[in-house]
C-alpha atoms as a printed R data frame, in Angstrom:
   type eleno elety resid chain resno      x      y       z
1  ATOM     1    CA   MET     A     1 46.812 60.407 -64.178
2  ATOM     2    CA   SER     A     2 43.813 59.519 -66.336
3  ATOM     3    CA   VAL     A     3 40.303 60.762 -65.752
4  ATOM     4    CA   VAL     A     4 37.085 58.880 -66.377
5  ATOM     5    CA   ASP     A     5 34.388 61.225 -67.623
6  ATOM     6    CA   ILE     A     6 31.021 60.497 -66.021
7  ATOM     7    CA   PRO     A     7 28.090 62.614 -67.182
8  ATOM     8    CA   GLU     A     8 27.120 65.032 -64.409
9  ATOM     9    CA   ASP     A     9 23.492 63.844 -64.256
10 ATOM    10    CA   VAL     A    10 24.659 60.232 -63.879
11 ATOM    11    CA   PHE     A    11 27.189 61.180 -61.184
12 ATOM    12    CA   GLU     A    12 24.545 63.139 -59.282
13 ATOM    13    CA   SER     A    13 22.071 60.255 -59.450
14 ATOM    14    CA   ILE     A    14 24.444 57.816 -57.702
15 ATOM    15    CA   ARG     A    15 22.872 57.085 -54.342
16 ATOM    16    CA   ILE     A    16 26.006 57.498 -52.273
17 ATOM    17    CA   PRO     A    17 26.776 60.543 -50.110
18 ATOM    18    CA   ASP     A    18 28.685 63.109 -52.183
19 ATOM    19    CA   ARG     A    19 31.746 63.007 -49.934
20 ATOM    20    CA   GLU     A    20 32.071 59.228 -50.536
21 ATOM    21    CA   LYS     A    21 31.378 59.011 -54.275
22 ATOM    22    CA   ASP     A    22 34.905 59.335 -55.622
23 ATOM    23    CA   LYS     A    23 36.285 56.830 -53.130
24 ATOM    24    CA   GLU     A    24 33.486 54.307 -53.680
25 ATOM    25    CA   LEU     A    25 33.739 54.551 -57.459
26 ATOM    26    CA   LYS     A    26 37.466 53.846 -57.286
27 ATOM    27    CA   VAL     A    27 36.851 50.816 -55.063
28 ATOM    28    CA   GLU     A    28 34.115 49.526 -57.373
29 ATOM    29    CA   LEU     A    29 36.309 49.934 -60.430
30 ATOM    30    CA   ALA     A    30 39.239 48.240 -58.710
31 ATOM    31    CA   VAL     A    31 37.125 45.274 -57.585
32 ATOM    32    CA   SER     A    32 35.541 44.904 -61.007
33 ATOM    33    CA   LEU     A    33 38.850 44.994 -62.857
34 ATOM    34    CA   TYR     A    34 40.472 42.617 -60.381
35 ATOM    35    CA   SER     A    35 37.613 40.114 -60.582
36 ATOM    36    CA   ARG     A    36 37.900 40.116 -64.396
37 ATOM    37    CA   GLY     A    37 41.639 39.547 -64.211
38 ATOM    38    CA   ALA     A    38 42.357 42.943 -65.785
39 ATOM    39    CA   LEU     A    39 44.379 44.166 -62.779
40 ATOM    40    CA   SER     A    40 46.646 42.388 -60.343
41 ATOM    41    CA   PHE     A    41 45.820 42.467 -56.656
42 ATOM    42    CA   GLY     A    42 48.500 45.068 -55.995
43 ATOM    43    CA   LYS     A    43 47.416 47.408 -58.778
44 ATOM    44    CA   ALA     A    44 43.721 47.024 -57.883
45 ATOM    45    CA   ARG     A    45 44.530 47.761 -54.246
46 ATOM    46    CA   GLN     A    46 46.487 50.808 -55.351
47 ATOM    47    CA   LEU     A    47 43.561 52.014 -57.484
48 ATOM    48    CA   ALA     A    48 41.159 51.519 -54.570
49 ATOM    49    CA   ASP     A    49 43.616 53.402 -52.350
50 ATOM    50    CA   VAL     A    50 43.233 50.957 -49.467
51 ATOM    51    CA   SER     A    51 45.624 48.773 -47.512
52 ATOM    52    CA   HIS     A    52 46.538 45.247 -48.568
53 ATOM    53    CA   ASP     A    53 44.448 43.799 -45.738
54 ATOM    54    CA   ARG     A    54 41.450 46.058 -46.436
55 ATOM    55    CA   PHE     A    55 41.348 45.138 -50.128
56 ATOM    56    CA   GLN     A    56 41.513 41.472 -49.185
57 ATOM    57    CA   GLU     A    57 38.545 42.042 -46.819
58 ATOM    58    CA   ILE     A    58 36.578 43.790 -49.574
59 ATOM    59    CA   LEU     A    59 37.144 40.844 -51.912
60 ATOM    60    CA   ALA     A    60 36.183 38.349 -49.205
61 ATOM    61    CA   ASP     A    61 33.001 40.292 -48.356
62 ATOM    62    CA   ARG     A    62 31.994 40.022 -52.020
63 ATOM    63    CA   GLU     A    63 33.070 36.383 -52.249
64 ATOM    64    CA   ILE     A    64 35.590 37.159 -54.966
65 ATOM    65    CA   GLU     A    65 38.321 34.552 -55.016
66 ATOM    66    CA   ARG     A    66 41.883 35.698 -55.002
67 ATOM    67    CA   HIS     A    67 43.727 34.740 -58.190
68 ATOM    68    CA   TYR     A    68 47.335 34.326 -57.416
69 ATOM    69    CA   THR     A    69 49.993 34.815 -60.063
70 ATOM    70    CA   GLU     A    70 53.756 34.853 -59.859
71 ATOM    71    CA   GLU     A    71 53.592 38.650 -60.143
72 ATOM    72    CA   GLU     A    72 51.264 38.774 -57.134
73 ATOM    73    CA   LEU     A    73 53.590 36.498 -55.195
74 ATOM    74    CA   GLU     A    74 56.376 39.006 -55.824
75 ATOM    75    CA   GLU     A    75 54.090 41.867 -54.711
76 ATOM    76    CA   ASP     A    76 53.182 39.985 -51.530
77 ATOM    77    CA   LEU     A    77 56.816 39.201 -50.792
78 ATOM    78    CA   GLN     A    78 57.676 42.876 -51.233
79 ATOM    79    CA   TYR     A    79 54.736 43.853 -48.994
80 ATOM    80    CA   GLY     A    80 55.930 41.412 -46.337
81 ATOM    81    CA   LYS     A    81 59.465 42.762 -46.494
82 ATOM    82    CA   GLU     A    82 58.215 46.323 -46.075
83 ATOM    83    CA   LEU     A    83 55.912 45.322 -43.242
84 ATOM    84    CA   PHE     A    84 58.348 43.165 -41.271
85 ATOM    85    CA   LEU     A    85 61.745 44.407 -42.430
86 ATOM    86    CA   PRO     A    86 61.314 48.164 -42.720
87 ATOM    87    CA   TYR     A    87 65.056 48.896 -42.827
């Protein structure tokens, strides 16, 4: 696992409750990288550590359009298989 080094004074000045900072920063990074096309939906969702549906909601709330590649189609098909055909 990689670590992003944020100066302590910058981290402390983020106006988010301490218990939520790590989670929110991961979501923000995931959304930013996804919107730039640097991460696929599946990898961004994994970084944000949220469900498929929740990440889709986050993108919709921010009016970020879903880019859909062949790789993402494969990820969605796999997700559907796991969801509906768990055996």
